[in-house]
Biopython code that builds the backbone (N, CA, C, O; Angstrom):
import numpy as np
from Bio.PDB.StructureBuilder import StructureBuilder

atoms = [
    (1, "MET", "N", (212.719, 222.606, -23.982)),
    (1, "MET", "CA", (214.096, 222.287, -23.686)),
    (1, "MET", "C", (214.195, 221.815, -22.247)),
    (1, "MET", "O", (213.448, 222.267, -21.379)),
    (2, "MET", "N", (215.118, 220.909, -22.008)),
    (2, "MET", "CA", (215.346, 220.398, -20.672)),
    (2, "MET", "C", (216.037, 221.472, -19.847)),
    (2, "MET", "O", (217.089, 221.979, -20.235)),
    (3, "SER", "N", (215.455, 221.812, -18.726)),
    (3, "SER", "CA", (216.068, 222.828, -17.885)),
    (3, "SER", "C", (216.798, 222.215, -16.709)),
    (3, "SER", "O", (217.639, 222.864, -16.088)),
    (4, "LYS", "N", (216.485, 220.974, -16.401)),
    (4, "LYS", "CA", (217.142, 220.311, -15.283)),
    (4, "LYS", "C", (217.804, 219.048, -15.793)),
    (4, "LYS", "O", (217.179, 218.228, -16.466)),
    (5, "LEU", "N", (219.063, 218.904, -15.468)),
    (5, "LEU", "CA", (219.800, 217.739, -15.918)),
    (5, "LEU", "C", (220.866, 217.433, -14.901)),
    (5, "LEU", "O", (221.475, 218.340, -14.333)),
    (6, "HIS", "N", (221.090, 216.165, -14.671)),
    (6, "HIS", "CA", (222.123, 215.756, -13.729)),
    (6, "HIS", "C", (223.144, 214.923, -14.481)),
    (6, "HIS", "O", (222.785, 213.996, -15.207)),
    (7, "ILE", "N", (224.404, 215.250, -14.310)),
    (7, "ILE", "CA", (225.482, 214.449, -14.882)),
    (7, "ILE", "C", (226.198, 213.761, -13.733)),
    (7, "ILE", "O", (226.594, 214.405, -12.762)),
    (8, "TYR", "N", (226.364, 212.449, -13.848)),
    (8, "TYR", "CA", (227.086, 211.669, -12.857)),
    (8, "TYR", "C", (228.226, 210.973, -13.573)),
    (8, "TYR", "O", (228.004, 210.340, -14.606)),
    (9, "SER", "N", (229.423, 211.070, -13.061)),
    (9, "SER", "CA", (230.584, 210.441, -13.680)),
    (9, "SER", "C", (230.992, 209.211, -12.884)),
    (9, "SER", "O", (230.999, 209.233, -11.654)),
    (10, "TYR", "N", (231.332, 208.136, -13.591)),
    (10, "TYR", "CA", (231.813, 206.913, -12.967)),
    (10, "TYR", "C", (233.178, 206.601, -13.535)),
    (10, "TYR", "O", (233.335, 206.467, -14.749)),
    (11, "ASP", "N", (234.163, 206.485, -12.668)),
    (11, "ASP", "CA", (235.515, 206.136, -13.076)),
    (11, "ASP", "C", (235.588, 204.625, -13.213)),
    (11, "ASP", "O", (235.341, 203.903, -12.246)),
    (12, "GLY", "N", (235.917, 204.146, -14.377)),
    (12, "GLY", "CA", (235.913, 202.715, -14.654)),
    (12, "GLY", "C", (236.931, 201.918, -13.864)),
    (12, "GLY", "O", (237.809, 202.475, -13.205)),
    (13, "VAL", "N", (236.796, 200.591, -13.945)),
    (13, "VAL", "CA", (237.708, 199.692, -13.252)),
    (13, "VAL", "C", (238.495, 198.809, -14.209)),
    (13, "VAL", "O", (239.378, 198.072, -13.771)),
    (14, "VAL", "N", (238.197, 198.863, -15.512)),
    (14, "VAL", "CA", (238.952, 198.085, -16.485)),
    (14, "VAL", "C", (240.330, 198.726, -16.605)),
    (14, "VAL", "O", (240.431, 199.899, -16.963)),
    (15, "PRO", "N", (241.405, 197.969, -16.309)),
    (15, "PRO", "CA", (242.751, 198.548, -16.312)),
    (15, "PRO", "C", (243.116, 199.220, -17.639)),
    (15, "PRO", "O", (242.636, 198.818, -18.700)),
    (16, "THR", "N", (243.934, 200.206, -17.572)),
    (16, "THR", "CA", (244.544, 200.947, -18.669)),
    (16, "THR", "C", (243.564, 201.771, -19.498)),
    (16, "THR", "O", (243.667, 202.998, -19.524)),
    (17, "VAL", "N", (242.626, 201.129, -20.169)),
    (17, "VAL", "CA", (241.761, 201.855, -21.100)),
    (17, "VAL", "C", (240.467, 202.352, -20.469)),
    (17, "VAL", "O", (239.815, 203.245, -21.011)),
    (18, "GLU", "N", (240.096, 201.787, -19.338)),
    (18, "GLU", "CA", (238.876, 202.180, -18.626)),
    (18, "GLU", "C", (237.673, 202.302, -19.557)),
    (18, "GLU", "O", (236.943, 203.293, -19.535)),
    (19, "SER", "N", (237.489, 201.273, -20.370)),
    (19, "SER", "CA", (236.378, 201.281, -21.327)),
    (19, "SER", "C", (235.016, 201.321, -20.645)),
    (19, "SER", "O", (234.014, 201.693, -21.257)),
    (20, "ASP", "N", (234.990, 200.933, -19.366)),
    (20, "ASP", "CA", (233.715, 200.883, -18.648)),
    (20, "ASP", "C", (233.372, 202.174, -17.919)),
    (20, "ASP", "O", (232.330, 202.245, -17.267)),
    (21, "GLU", "N", (234.219, 203.199, -18.009)),
    (21, "GLU", "CA", (233.863, 204.466, -17.365)),
    (21, "GLU", "C", (232.724, 205.106, -18.153)),
    (21, "GLU", "O", (232.598, 204.898, -19.360)),
    (22, "TYR", "N", (231.909, 205.875, -17.470)),
    (22, "TYR", "CA", (230.760, 206.478, -18.150)),
    (22, "TYR", "C", (230.342, 207.778, -17.491)),
    (22, "TYR", "O", (230.727, 208.087, -16.364)),
    (23, "VAL", "N", (229.546, 208.523, -18.227)),
    (23, "VAL", "CA", (228.841, 209.688, -17.709)),
    (23, "VAL", "C", (227.359, 209.350, -17.798)),
    (23, "VAL", "O", (226.874, 208.928, -18.848)),
    (24, "GLU", "N", (226.645, 209.534, -16.699)),
    (24, "GLU", "CA", (225.212, 209.267, -16.669)),
    (24, "GLU", "C", (224.456, 210.585, -16.720)),
    (24, "GLU", "O", (224.770, 211.524, -15.989)),
    (25, "ILE", "N", (223.468, 210.642, -17.581)),
    (25, "ILE", "CA", (222.664, 211.848, -17.767)),
    (25, "ILE", "C", (221.220, 211.509, -17.412)),
    (25, "ILE", "O", (220.653, 210.549, -17.934)),
    (26, "THR", "N", (220.634, 212.299, -16.526)),
    (26, "THR", "CA", (219.267, 212.082, -16.064)),
    (26, "THR", "C", (218.409, 213.295, -16.388)),
    (26, "THR", "O", (218.809, 214.435, -16.148)),
    (27, "ASN", "N", (217.233, 213.041, -16.931)),
    (27, "ASN", "CA", (216.273, 214.113, -17.198)),
    (27, "ASN", "C", (215.495, 214.375, -15.909)),
    (27, "ASN", "O", (214.619, 213.594, -15.537)),
    (28, "LEU", "N", (215.816, 215.465, -15.237)),
    (28, "LEU", "CA", (215.136, 215.842, -14.001)),
    (28, "LEU", "C", (213.948, 216.764, -14.261)),
    (28, "LEU", "O", (213.290, 217.219, -13.326)),
    (29, "GLY", "N", (213.683, 217.034, -15.532)),
    (29, "GLY", "CA", (212.561, 217.892, -15.894)),
    (29, "GLY", "C", (211.254, 217.127, -15.929)),
    (29, "GLY", "O", (211.191, 215.963, -15.533)),
    (30, "THR", "N", (210.211, 217.789, -16.404)),
    (30, "THR", "CA", (208.876, 217.183, -16.452)),
    (30, "THR", "C", (208.434, 216.828, -17.868)),
    (30, "THR", "O", (207.337, 216.305, -18.061)),
    (31, "ALA", "N", (209.276, 217.107, -18.856)),
    (31, "ALA", "CA", (208.923, 216.831, -20.252)),
    (31, "ALA", "C", (210.009, 215.986, -20.909)),
    (31, "ALA", "O", (211.180, 216.089, -20.542)),
    (32, "PRO", "N", (209.626, 215.141, -21.888)),
    (32, "PRO", "CA", (210.625, 214.389, -22.637)),
    (32, "PRO", "C", (211.489, 215.329, -23.472)),
    (32, "PRO", "O", (211.040, 216.401, -23.878)),
    (33, "VAL", "N", (212.735, 214.920, -23.725)),
    (33, "VAL", "CA", (213.665, 215.739, -24.503)),
    (33, "VAL", "C", (214.309, 214.878, -25.582)),
    (33, "VAL", "O", (214.843, 213.808, -25.290)),
    (34, "ASN", "N", (214.259, 215.344, -26.836)),
    (34, "ASN", "CA", (214.970, 214.670, -27.913)),
    (34, "ASN", "C", (216.408, 215.179, -27.898)),
    (34, "ASN", "O", (216.653, 216.373, -28.074)),
    (35, "LEU", "N", (217.352, 214.273, -27.688)),
    (35, "LEU", "CA", (218.763, 214.637, -27.554)),
    (35, "LEU", "C", (219.495, 214.741, -28.892)),
    (35, "LEU", "O", (220.707, 214.957, -28.905)),
    (36, "GLN", "N", (218.802, 214.595, -30.003)),
    (36, "GLN", "CA", (219.471, 214.646, -31.303)),
    (36, "GLN", "C", (220.254, 215.944, -31.448)),
    (36, "GLN", "O", (219.717, 217.036, -31.262)),
    (37, "GLY", "N", (221.538, 215.805, -31.786)),
    (37, "GLY", "CA", (222.398, 216.961, -31.987)),
    (37, "GLY", "C", (223.024, 217.507, -30.715)),
    (37, "GLY", "O", (223.829, 218.437, -30.774)),
    (38, "TRP", "N", (222.669, 216.945, -29.567)),
    (38, "TRP", "CA", (223.298, 217.367, -28.313)),
    (38, "TRP", "C", (224.714, 216.796, -28.265)),
    (38, "TRP", "O", (224.993, 215.757, -28.865)),
    (39, "ARG", "N", (225.611, 217.486, -27.542)),
    (39, "ARG", "CA", (227.013, 217.065, -27.461)),
    (39, "ARG", "C", (227.445, 216.921, -26.008)),
    (39, "ARG", "O", (227.063, 217.712, -25.146)),
    (40, "LEU", "N", (228.253, 215.886, -25.757)),
    (40, "LEU", "CA", (228.878, 215.677, -24.455)),
    (40, "LEU", "C", (230.378, 215.745, -24.668)),
    (40, "LEU", "O", (230.921, 215.044, -25.522)),
    (41, "ILE", "N", (231.056, 216.592, -23.887)),
    (41, "ILE", "CA", (232.501, 216.730, -24.052)),
    (41, "ILE", "C", (233.201, 216.742, -22.700)),
    (41, "ILE", "O", (232.596, 217.018, -21.664)),
    (42, "ASP", "N", (234.498, 216.432, -22.742)),
    (42, "ASP", "CA", (235.380, 216.647, -21.598)),
    (42, "ASP", "C", (236.056, 217.982, -21.871)),
    (42, "ASP", "O", (236.968, 218.065, -22.693)),
    (43, "ALA", "N", (235.615, 219.014, -21.190)),
    (43, "ALA", "CA", (236.078, 220.380, -21.464)),
    (43, "ALA", "C", (237.553, 220.588, -21.162)),
    (43, "ALA", "O", (238.168, 221.493, -21.725)),
    (44, "ASP", "N", (238.134, 219.780, -20.293)),
    (44, "ASP", "CA", (239.532, 219.974, -19.906)),
    (44, "ASP", "C", (240.533, 219.246, -20.788)),
    (44, "ASP", "O", (241.665, 219.704, -20.946)),
    (45, "GLU", "N", (240.138, 218.129, -21.360)),
    (45, "GLU", "CA", (241.103, 217.274, -22.042)),
    (45, "GLU", "C", (241.119, 217.394, -23.558)),
    (45, "GLU", "O", (242.133, 217.083, -24.183)),
    (46, "GLY", "N", (240.039, 217.832, -24.158)),
    (46, "GLY", "CA", (239.989, 217.905, -25.611)),
    (46, "GLY", "C", (239.792, 216.560, -26.286)),
    (46, "GLY", "O", (240.076, 216.415, -27.475)),
    (47, "TYR", "N", (239.315, 215.586, -25.549)),
    (47, "TYR", "CA", (239.056, 214.274, -26.139)),
    (47, "TYR", "C", (237.872, 214.362, -27.089)),
    (47, "TYR", "O", (237.185, 215.383, -27.125)),
    (48, "PRO", "N", (237.625, 213.319, -27.849)),
    (48, "PRO", "CA", (236.515, 213.366, -28.802)),
    (48, "PRO", "C", (235.197, 213.678, -28.101)),
    (48, "PRO", "O", (234.960, 213.258, -26.969)),
    (49, "GLU", "N", (234.358, 214.415, -28.794)),
    (49, "GLU", "CA", (233.045, 214.702, -28.232)),
    (49, "GLU", "C", (232.073, 213.625, -28.683)),
    (49, "GLU", "O", (232.272, 212.978, -29.711)),
    (50, "PHE", "N", (231.024, 213.445, -27.901)),
    (50, "PHE", "CA", (229.969, 212.511, -28.274)),
    (50, "PHE", "C", (228.790, 213.319, -28.790)),
    (50, "PHE", "O", (228.288, 214.209, -28.104)),
    (51, "LEU", "N", (228.351, 213.004, -30.005)),
    (51, "LEU", "CA", (227.207, 213.665, -30.622)),
    (51, "LEU", "C", (226.026, 212.694, -30.580)),
    (51, "LEU", "O", (226.092, 211.602, -31.145)),
    (52, "PHE", "N", (224.959, 213.093, -29.914)),
    (52, "PHE", "CA", (223.804, 212.216, -29.755)),
    (52, "PHE", "C", (223.017, 212.083, -31.049)),
    (52, "PHE", "O", (222.795, 213.066, -31.757)),
    (53, "PRO", "N", (222.590, 210.843, -31.356)),
    (53, "PRO", "CA", (221.633, 210.637, -32.444)),
    (53, "PRO", "C", (220.242, 210.985, -31.910)),
    (53, "PRO", "O", (220.108, 211.432, -30.771)),
    (54, "SER", "N", (219.233, 210.787, -32.710)),
    (54, "SER", "CA", (217.867, 211.025, -32.241)),
    (54, "SER", "C", (217.542, 210.030, -31.126)),
    (54, "SER", "O", (217.576, 208.817, -31.332)),
    (55, "TYR", "N", (217.233, 210.555, -29.963)),
    (55, "TYR", "CA", (216.892, 209.728, -28.804)),
    (55, "TYR", "C", (216.070, 210.579, -27.850)),
    (55, "TYR", "O", (216.471, 211.688, -27.498)),
    (56, "VAL", "N", (214.923, 210.066, -27.433)),
    (56, "VAL", "CA", (214.062, 210.804, -26.512)),
    (56, "VAL", "C", (214.328, 210.320, -25.090)),
    (56, "VAL", "O", (214.134, 209.148, -24.768)),
    (57, "LEU", "N", (214.775, 211.245, -24.254)),
    (57, "LEU", "CA", (215.026, 210.952, -22.845)),
    (57, "LEU", "C", (213.798, 211.398, -22.052)),
    (57, "LEU", "O", (213.506, 212.589, -21.938)),
    (58, "GLU", "N", (213.103, 210.426, -21.519)),
    (58, "GLU", "CA", (211.862, 210.686, -20.794)),
    (58, "GLU", "C", (212.149, 211.273, -19.409)),
    (58, "GLU", "O", (213.227, 211.050, -18.858)),
    (59, "PRO", "N", (211.205, 212.013, -18.846)),
    (59, "PRO", "CA", (211.383, 212.570, -17.503)),
    (59, "PRO", "C", (211.678, 211.473, -16.481)),
    (59, "PRO", "O", (211.027, 210.428, -16.473)),
    (60, "GLY", "N", (212.653, 211.720, -15.633)),
    (60, "GLY", "CA", (213.013, 210.768, -14.591)),
    (60, "GLY", "C", (213.878, 209.617, -15.057)),
    (60, "GLY", "O", (214.283, 208.791, -14.240)),
    (61, "LYS", "N", (214.174, 209.536, -16.343)),
    (61, "LYS", "CA", (214.980, 208.441, -16.890)),
    (61, "LYS", "C", (216.427, 208.879, -17.062)),
    (61, "LYS", "O", (216.732, 210.069, -17.152)),
    (62, "SER", "N", (217.318, 207.875, -17.105)),
    (62, "SER", "CA", (218.754, 208.125, -17.252)),
    (62, "SER", "C", (219.318, 207.325, -18.409)),
    (62, "SER", "O", (218.801, 206.266, -18.767)),
    (63, "ILE", "N", (220.382, 207.848, -18.986)),
    (63, "ILE", "CA", (221.173, 207.135, -19.984)),
    (63, "ILE", "C", (222.630, 207.261, -19.583)),
    (63, "ILE", "O", (222.990, 208.108, -18.765)),
    (64, "ARG", "N", (223.461, 206.415, -20.162)),
    (64, "ARG", "CA", (224.898, 206.480, -19.911)),
    (64, "ARG", "C", (225.640, 206.540, -21.237)),
    (64, "ARG", "O", (225.236, 205.924, -22.223)),
    (65, "VAL", "N", (226.733, 207.295, -21.241)),
    (65, "VAL", "CA", (227.634, 207.322, -22.388)),
    (65, "VAL", "C", (228.955, 206.745, -21.897)),
    (65, "VAL", "O", (229.658, 207.365, -21.099)),
    (66, "TYR", "N", (229.284, 205.549, -22.384)),
    (66, "TYR", "CA", (230.495, 204.849, -21.967)),
    (66, "TYR", "C", (231.682, 205.276, -22.820)),
    (66, "TYR", "O", (231.515, 205.779, -23.931)),
    (67, "THR", "N", (232.871, 205.070, -22.291)),
    (67, "THR", "CA", (234.085, 205.376, -23.045)),
    (67, "THR", "C", (234.219, 204.454, -24.246)),
    (67, "THR", "O", (234.431, 204.924, -25.364)),
    (68, "ASN", "N", (234.096, 203.128, -24.030)),
    (68, "ASN", "CA", (234.271, 202.211, -25.152)),
    (68, "ASN", "C", (233.544, 200.889, -24.911)),
    (68, "ASN", "O", (234.086, 199.821, -25.193)),
    (69, "GLU", "N", (232.349, 200.957, -24.404)),
    (69, "GLU", "CA", (231.500, 199.784, -24.245)),
    (69, "GLU", "C", (230.084, 200.164, -24.673)),
    (69, "GLU", "O", (229.701, 201.334, -24.650)),
    (70, "ILE", "N", (229.322, 199.153, -25.061)),
    (70, "ILE", "CA", (227.928, 199.350, -25.451)),
    (70, "ILE", "C", (227.052, 198.621, -24.433)),
    (70, "ILE", "O", (227.213, 197.420, -24.217)),
    (71, "HIS", "N", (226.139, 199.340, -23.819)),
    (71, "HIS", "CA", (225.198, 198.764, -22.857)),
    (71, "HIS", "C", (223.784, 199.193, -23.250)),
    (71, "HIS", "O", (223.324, 200.261, -22.847)),
    (72, "PRO", "N", (223.089, 198.354, -24.043)),
    (72, "PRO", "CA", (221.748, 198.713, -24.505)),
    (72, "PRO", "C", (220.783, 199.057, -23.371)),
    (72, "PRO", "O", (219.880, 199.874, -23.549)),
    (73, "GLU", "N", (220.972, 198.437, -22.214)),
    (73, "GLU", "CA", (220.066, 198.698, -21.093)),
    (73, "GLU", "C", (220.191, 200.122, -20.561)),
    (73, "GLU", "O", (219.334, 200.581, -19.806)),
    (74, "TYR", "N", (221.270, 200.830, -20.955)),
    (74, "TYR", "CA", (221.469, 202.226, -20.549)),
    (74, "TYR", "C", (221.461, 203.173, -21.748)),
    (74, "TYR", "O", (221.999, 204.277, -21.667)),
    (75, "GLY", "N", (220.863, 202.755, -22.847)),
    (75, "GLY", "CA", (220.751, 203.602, -24.025)),
    (75, "GLY", "C", (221.637, 203.182, -25.178)),
    (75, "GLY", "O", (221.355, 203.520, -26.328)),
    (76, "GLY", "N", (222.719, 202.441, -24.891)),
    (76, "GLY", "CA", (223.603, 201.952, -25.947)),
    (76, "GLY", "C", (224.561, 202.984, -26.508)),
    (76, "GLY", "O", (224.988, 202.865, -27.656)),
    (77, "PHE", "N", (224.912, 204.004, -25.717)),
    (77, "PHE", "CA", (225.783, 205.076, -26.200)),
    (77, "PHE", "C", (227.232, 204.865, -25.782)),
    (77, "PHE", "O", (227.509, 204.448, -24.658)),
    (78, "SER", "N", (228.157, 205.160, -26.701)),
    (78, "SER", "CA", (229.581, 205.005, -26.424)),
    (78, "SER", "C", (230.381, 205.994, -27.267)),
    (78, "SER", "O", (230.061, 206.253, -28.427)),
    (79, "PHE", "N", (231.428, 206.536, -26.654)),
    (79, "PHE", "CA", (232.363, 207.354, -27.416)),
    (79, "PHE", "C", (233.096, 206.487, -28.435)),
    (79, "PHE", "O", (233.537, 206.991, -29.468)),
    (80, "GLY", "N", (233.234, 205.188, -28.160)),
    (80, "GLY", "CA", (233.989, 204.304, -29.038)),
    (80, "GLY", "C", (235.458, 204.669, -29.056)),
    (80, "GLY", "O", (236.126, 204.563, -30.084)),
    (81, "TYR", "N", (235.952, 205.100, -27.909)),
    (81, "TYR", "CA", (237.325, 205.590, -27.804)),
    (81, "TYR", "C", (238.175, 204.571, -27.058)),
    (81, "TYR", "O", (237.746, 204.050, -26.029)),
    (82, "GLY", "N", (239.365, 204.280, -27.554)),
    (82, "GLY", "CA", (240.213, 203.226, -27.017)),
    (82, "GLY", "C", (241.067, 203.592, -25.823)),
    (82, "GLY", "O", (241.838, 202.759, -25.347)),
    (83, "LYS", "N", (240.954, 204.800, -25.328)),
    (83, "LYS", "CA", (241.720, 205.235, -24.156)),
    (83, "LYS", "C", (240.755, 205.840, -23.141)),
    (83, "LYS", "O", (239.627, 206.202, -23.476)),
    (84, "ALA", "N", (241.216, 205.943, -21.898)),
    (84, "ALA", "CA", (240.395, 206.574, -20.867)),
    (84, "ALA", "C", (240.129, 208.032, -21.252)),
    (84, "ALA", "O", (241.046, 208.744, -21.661)),
    (85, "ILE", "N", (238.896, 208.464, -21.123)),
    (85, "ILE", "CA", (238.534, 209.854, -21.415)),
    (85, "ILE", "C", (238.554, 210.679, -20.143)),
    (85, "ILE", "O", (239.091, 211.786, -20.113)),
    (86, "TRP", "N", (237.970, 210.135, -19.106)),
    (86, "TRP", "CA", (237.839, 210.860, -17.838)),
    (86, "TRP", "C", (239.018, 210.465, -16.964)),
    (86, "TRP", "O", (238.927, 209.525, -16.175)),
    (87, "ASN", "N", (240.141, 211.199, -17.109)),
    (87, "ASN", "CA", (241.375, 210.813, -16.423)),
    (87, "ASN", "C", (241.268, 211.013, -14.921)),
    (87, "ASN", "O", (240.317, 211.610, -14.417)),
    (88, "ASN", "N", (242.258, 210.504, -14.228)),
    (88, "ASN", "CA", (242.230, 210.511, -12.772)),
    (88, "ASN", "C", (243.300, 211.401, -12.161)),
    (88, "ASN", "O", (243.484, 211.378, -10.944)),
    (89, "THR", "N", (244.004, 212.178, -12.954)),
    (89, "THR", "CA", (245.088, 212.991, -12.410)),
    (89, "THR", "C", (244.729, 214.461, -12.302)),
    (89, "THR", "O", (245.246, 215.159, -11.429)),
    (90, "ASP", "N", (243.873, 214.932, -13.152)),
    (90, "ASP", "CA", (243.449, 216.335, -13.132)),
    (90, "ASP", "C", (241.939, 216.376, -12.963)),
    (90, "ASP", "O", (241.252, 215.411, -13.297)),
    (91, "PRO", "N", (241.426, 217.462, -12.457)),
    (91, "PRO", "CA", (239.961, 217.562, -12.450)),
    (91, "PRO", "C", (239.441, 217.525, -13.886)),
    (91, "PRO", "O", (239.978, 218.197, -14.767)),
    (92, "ASP", "N", (238.413, 216.752, -14.106)),
    (92, "ASP", "CA", (237.758, 216.690, -15.406)),
    (92, "ASP", "C", (236.430, 217.421, -15.325)),
    (92, "ASP", "O", (235.814, 217.518, -14.263)),
    (93, "VAL", "N", (236.006, 217.931, -16.463)),
    (93, "VAL", "CA", (234.733, 218.635, -16.525)),
    (93, "VAL", "C", (233.919, 218.058, -17.679)),
    (93, "VAL", "O", (234.271, 218.235, -18.845)),
    (94, "ALA", "N", (232.828, 217.366, -17.347)),
    (94, "ALA", "CA", (231.894, 216.869, -18.348)),
    (94, "ALA", "C", (230.881, 217.976, -18.608)),
    (94, "ALA", "O", (230.269, 218.501, -17.677)),
    (95, "VAL", "N", (230.707, 218.330, -19.891)),
    (95, "VAL", "CA", (229.776, 219.398, -20.246)),
    (95, "VAL", "C", (228.813, 218.871, -21.307)),
    (95, "VAL", "O", (229.220, 218.230, -22.275)),
    (96, "LEU", "N", (227.537, 219.156, -21.103)),
    (96, "LEU", "CA", (226.497, 218.768, -22.045)),
    (96, "LEU", "C", (225.929, 220.025, -22.687)),
    (96, "LEU", "O", (225.515, 220.961, -22.003)),
    (97, "TYR", "N", (225.917, 220.026, -24.040)),
    (97, "TYR", "CA", (225.371, 221.145, -24.808)),
    (97, "TYR", "C", (224.155, 220.670, -25.581)),
    (97, "TYR", "O", (224.125, 219.538, -26.063)),
    (98, "ASP", "N", (223.147, 221.533, -25.703)),
    (98, "ASP", "CA", (221.989, 221.180, -26.522)),
    (98, "ASP", "C", (222.333, 221.381, -27.996)),
    (98, "ASP", "O", (223.448, 221.785, -28.328)),
    (99, "SER", "N", (221.385, 221.101, -28.871)),
    (99, "SER", "CA", (221.640, 221.164, -30.314)),
    (99, "SER", "C", (221.884, 222.581, -30.817)),
    (99, "SER", "O", (222.353, 222.759, -31.941)),
    (100, "GLN", "N", (221.577, 223.586, -30.013)),
    (100, "GLN", "CA", (221.829, 224.983, -30.375)),
    (100, "GLN", "C", (223.166, 225.484, -29.831)),
    (100, "GLN", "O", (223.538, 226.636, -30.058)),
    (101, "GLY", "N", (223.890, 224.620, -29.113)),
    (101, "GLY", "CA", (225.182, 225.004, -28.550)),
    (101, "GLY", "C", (225.102, 225.638, -27.175)),
    (101, "GLY", "O", (226.101, 226.150, -26.669)),
    (102, "ASN", "N", (223.920, 225.612, -26.561)),
    (102, "ASN", "CA", (223.761, 226.161, -25.214)),
    (102, "ASN", "C", (224.191, 225.135, -24.173)),
    (102, "ASN", "O", (223.834, 223.961, -24.272)),
    (103, "GLU", "N", (224.948, 225.567, -23.185)),
    (103, "GLU", "CA", (225.352, 224.663, -22.118)),
    (103, "GLU", "C", (224.137, 224.324, -21.259)),
    (103, "GLU", "O", (223.440, 225.210, -20.766)),
    (104, "VAL", "N", (223.898, 223.021, -21.090)),
    (104, "VAL", "CA", (222.756, 222.547, -20.317)),
    (104, "VAL", "C", (223.192, 222.124, -18.921)),
    (104, "VAL", "O", (222.502, 222.381, -17.935)),
    (105, "SER", "N", (224.354, 221.468, -18.853)),
    (105, "SER", "CA", (224.828, 220.978, -17.563)),
    (105, "SER", "C", (226.340, 220.821, -17.597)),
    (105, "SER", "O", (226.946, 220.610, -18.648)),
    (106, "ARG", "N", (226.928, 220.932, -16.407)),
    (106, "ARG", "CA", (228.382, 220.818, -16.262)),
    (106, "ARG", "C", (228.656, 220.103, -14.947)),
    (106, "ARG", "O", (228.036, 220.394, -13.924)),
    (107, "ARG", "N", (229.594, 219.165, -14.990)),
    (107, "ARG", "CA", (229.968, 218.436, -13.775)),
    (107, "ARG", "C", (231.477, 218.332, -13.721)),
    (107, "ARG", "O", (232.108, 217.789, -14.628)),
    (108, "SER", "N", (232.045, 218.851, -12.663)),
    (108, "SER", "CA", (233.490, 218.766, -12.449)),
    (108, "SER", "C", (233.755, 217.755, -11.352)),
    (108, "SER", "O", (233.061, 217.725, -10.336)),
    (109, "TYR", "N", (234.767, 216.924, -11.567)),
    (109, "TYR", "CA", (235.142, 215.970, -10.528)),
    (109, "TYR", "C", (236.627, 215.738, -10.544)),
    (109, "TYR", "O", (237.139, 214.961, -9.738)),
]
sb = StructureBuilder()
sb.init_structure("model")
sb.init_model(0)
sb.init_chain("A")
sb.init_seg("    ")
for serial, (resi, resn, name, xyz) in enumerate(atoms, 1):
    if name == "N":
        sb.init_residue(resn, " ", resi, " ")
    sb.init_atom(name, np.array(xyz, "f"), 0.0, 1.0, " ", f" {name:<3s}", serial, name[0])
structure = sb.get_structure()
């Protein structure tokens, strides 16, 4: 299991829907991790969660989960949600859970 993980949040610039906002996840561990069944959520807002398909995140590599854009160069992951997920008025908390439901990482901004 990945013991070290970094979550970085980027507030998008596309007006209204902020489809380009993303959360970046980096494997800071020394072993590859299959993210199948892992979940990314906004703990404060109750927006849709992102459930990862089978994907191996290699040590030192990063992926991004966008609000509503697909970027294959960053893994191709998207919530596919038509509204901003990571709002700008309240602190948001991005939380990543492994496939067993254990919290792996949390980032508040």
